[in-house]
N, C-alpha and C positions, 0 to 999 in steps of 0.2 A: 247593167247596161253594157253593151258591146261597143268597143272603141277600136278603130282600125290601126294596124301596126304602122302603116305609112300614111301620113297626112300631108297635104300640100297647104302650107301656111306661111305667114310672114316671118322672116328672119331679120332681127334688128341689126345684125352685123353685116349681112349681105345687102340689106336694105331692099330686098325683093322677095317675092314669094318663091319658096323652094320646098322640096320634099323633105319631111322630117320623119325620123324613126321614133315611134312612141313606145315607152315602157313605163311600168308602174314605179312610182317613187316610194322608197322605203327609207325611213330615217335611220341614220347610222348609230353606232354605239356612242354613248355619252363619254366625253373626255373627263377622266377623273381628276386631272390636274387643272382644269379650267376654273377660273376664279369663282364663278357662280356655283359650280358643283362643290368646291372646297367649302364655300360659305354654307351651303345647304347641309353638308355632312357635319360641319362644326356645330350648327344649330341643333342637329339631331342628337349629338352626344349628351351624356349626362342623364339626370333623373327626370328631365322634363318629358312632355309628351311629343306628339308629332308637331312639325313646324306649322302646318296648316290643318284645319279641321278636315276630317275625312267625310266624304259625301255620304249621307245616309241613303238617299234614293238616287238612282242613276236616271237622269232625265232623258238623255238622248240615246237612241238605239242604233244610230248610224254614224259613220265617220265621213269627213270630207275627203274625197278621193282626189289625189294629185297625180298628174301624168308628166313624165319627163319627156320633153321634145328635143331631139338632137338633129341639127341640120346635117344633111348628107354632103353638102358642098364645103362648108367651113368648119363643121364640127362643134359649133356653138350650141350649148345646152341651156334650156330654160324650162321652168316649171309652169304648168297650167292647172289651176284648181277647177275641177268639174262640179264641185258642190257635193251635197249629201246624197249618198246612195248606199244600198245594202251591199252591192257587189259590182265590181268593175272588172271586165274581162277584155284583154287585148287579143284581137282576132286578126287573121290574115286579110280577110275580106268581109265587109259588112253587108 
């Protein structure tokens, strides 16, 4: 799917419709000192197996694509989930 680089949509901080810059959302690196990550690593230690069972067959072939929308007026950033699709492409003009 092709998604425009600039979208005119609602900004909750400005409380009006403004132009937003769109970019693909990519999750950052996991924090190794976060409590959940420490708990997960502690569970993996020792002679036991994995914490959760590994999936035998992969059911889904696509990922839910997320777009980051940044307001050009105030700089407020929010995420918008576009649903499942094979490929998301940010283009200048649609």
